C-alpha positions, 0 to 999 in steps of 0.5 A: 505619375508613372514614368516609362523608358523606351527599351528599343526604338519605336517605329522609327519615331522615338529612340531607345532611352526616351522617357515617357509619362503615362497620361491615360490608361483605359480598358474596354471589353478586355482591350487595354490602351495606354497614352504616353507623353514624352518627357520633353512634351514633343510627342504622344503615342497610343499603345496596346497592352502588348506594345507596352510590354514589348517596348517599355519598362517602368522606372 
């Protein structure tokens, strides 16, 4: 399972440095979406490809 680290605060909900696991990735007519789950299983977020590039890096 791919792990990602938040590189800057995300919409005031999640703090920089939080670890997430990629649980789903989908593409429909050229639009990619990613579903990430926190390591502590206390939150799930759905991101666009641009948000993924801007806020996360793969570990």
